[in-house]
C-alpha positions as CSV (number, residue, x, y, z in Angstrom):
1,M,128.1,81.7,124.9
2,T,130.1,81.6,128.4
3,D,133.4,80.4,129.1
4,R,132.2,78.4,132.3
5,P,131.5,74.6,131.7
6,A,127.8,73.4,131.7
7,E,126.5,72.7,135.1
8,A,126.3,69.0,135.9
9,G,122.9,67.7,134.6
10,V,122.0,70.6,132.6
11,A,122.5,71.0,128.9
12,P,123.5,74.3,127.4
13,D,120.9,76.1,125.2
14,P,122.3,75.8,121.7
15,A,119.8,78.8,120.7
16,A,121.5,81.0,123.1
17,A,124.5,81.3,120.9
18,Y,122.0,82.7,118.0
19,A,119.8,84.7,120.2
20,T,119.7,88.5,119.6
21,P,119.0,90.8,122.3
22,T,115.7,92.9,122.2
23,P,116.7,96.5,121.9
24,P,114.7,98.6,124.9
25,P,111.4,100.0,123.8
26,W,112.7,103.6,123.6
27,E,115.1,102.5,120.8
28,R,112.4,100.7,118.8
29,L,110.2,103.7,119.4
30,R,112.9,105.9,117.8
31,R,113.2,103.5,114.8
32,L,109.4,103.5,114.2
33,E,109.3,107.3,114.5
34,R,112.2,107.4,111.9
35,L,110.2,104.9,109.6
36,A,107.1,106.6,109.9
37,D,108.6,110.2,109.0
38,N,109.9,108.6,105.8
39,L,106.6,107.0,104.7
40,D,104.3,110.0,105.7
41,S,106.2,113.3,105.9
42,R,109.8,113.0,104.6
43,Y,109.5,115.8,102.0
44,R,107.9,119.3,101.8
45,I,106.3,121.0,99.1
46,P,108.3,124.2,98.9
47,G,106.4,127.5,100.0
48,T,103.6,125.6,101.9
49,S,103.5,123.4,105.0
50,I,102.2,120.3,103.2
51,R,104.6,117.2,103.7
52,F,104.5,113.9,102.2
53,G,106.6,111.0,101.9
54,W,107.3,107.6,100.4
55,D,103.8,106.2,100.9
56,S,102.4,109.1,98.8
57,I,105.2,108.8,96.1
58,L,104.6,104.9,95.6
59,G,101.0,105.3,95.5
60,L,101.4,107.0,92.2
61,V,102.6,103.8,90.9
62,P,99.9,102.0,89.2
63,G,99.3,98.7,90.4
64,I,101.9,98.0,93.3
65,G,102.0,101.4,94.6
66,D,99.1,101.1,97.0
67,I,100.3,97.6,98.1
68,A,103.9,98.4,98.7
69,P,103.8,100.6,101.8
70,L,101.6,98.0,103.4
71,G,104.8,96.2,104.5
72,P,106.2,98.8,106.6
73,A,102.9,99.7,107.8
74,G,102.3,96.1,108.9
75,Y,105.8,96.2,110.5
76,I,104.6,99.2,112.7
77,L,101.4,97.2,113.7
78,L,103.6,94.3,114.4
79,E,105.8,96.2,116.8
80,G,103.0,97.7,118.4
81,H,101.9,94.3,119.2
82,R,105.2,93.4,120.7
83,L,105.4,96.4,122.7
84,G,102.5,95.4,124.5
85,M,99.8,97.6,122.9
86,P,96.1,96.8,124.1
87,G,93.7,95.1,121.8
88,P,91.4,98.2,121.1
89,S,94.6,100.6,120.3
90,K,95.8,97.8,118.0
91,A,92.2,97.6,116.3
92,K,92.4,101.4,115.8
93,M,95.9,101.4,114.3
94,A,94.6,98.6,112.0
95,G,91.7,100.9,111.0
96,W,94.1,103.7,110.2
97,T,96.4,101.5,107.8
98,A,93.1,100.2,106.2
99,L,91.5,103.6,105.8
100,D,95.0,104.8,104.2
101,W,95.1,101.8,101.9
102,A,91.4,102.2,100.7
103,V,91.6,105.9,100.3
104,G,95.1,105.6,98.6
105,S,93.8,103.1,96.1
106,V,91.4,105.5,94.5
107,P,93.3,106.6,91.4
108,L,94.8,110.4,91.7
109,I,92.3,111.8,94.1
110,G,93.0,109.2,96.5
111,D,96.8,109.8,96.2
112,L,96.1,113.6,97.1
113,L,93.9,112.6,100.0
114,D,96.5,110.0,101.1
115,V,98.9,113.2,102.1
116,G,96.8,114.2,104.6
117,I,95.9,110.7,106.5
118,K,99.3,109.8,107.4
119,S,98.4,106.8,109.0
120,N,101.8,105.4,110.0
121,R,102.7,108.6,111.9
122,R,99.4,108.1,113.8
123,N,100.2,104.7,114.7
124,V,103.4,105.5,116.0
125,A,102.0,108.4,118.2
126,A,99.8,106.0,119.5
127,I,102.7,103.4,120.3
128,R,104.5,106.5,122.1
129,A,101.4,107.1,124.0
130,H,101.2,103.7,125.2
131,L,104.7,103.5,126.1
132,E,104.9,106.6,128.0
133,R,101.7,105.2,130.0
134,V,103.6,101.9,130.9
135,H,106.9,103.3,131.5
136,G,106.8,106.9,131.9
137,P,108.2,109.8,129.8
138,A,110.3,109.0,126.8
139,P,114.0,110.2,127.2
140,F,113.6,112.1,124.0
141,P,110.9,114.2,122.4
142,P,108.6,113.1,119.8
143,A,110.1,113.1,116.2
144,V,106.5,113.5,115.0
145,E,104.9,116.6,116.5
146,D,101.5,117.0,114.6
147,A,100.3,113.5,114.5
148,R,98.3,112.5,117.5
149,P,96.2,109.3,118.1
């Protein structure tokens, strides 16, 4: 709120006191890249180039293991929508998430294949590509190098 009195005839907006500023798109992208990295490639199998994350680890838990990673994946899709992704790109992102879920729901073999899909990283790379088309080059390099839309 400001220290100035309200203008005559104009009531102050009570919601303005609780409004939180929206972070710039690049801050949001950086946060999404960190989330995708944790979900899809946080850890590396020693002696190999195979990377996996919490999505693959949670997939090993019977029952909730394939549903739990849908929450963060849904958040990435929502942020893509909020950042102005076009409809066809959002549909492609949803398709990657659905494929990740469907493949991961197959016991054991699906968990092994899930390591290679990395839908969250693909989706964040698509968001980055969209933001760079709209706003120009990002002020930082991609946190995720090998996932391209």
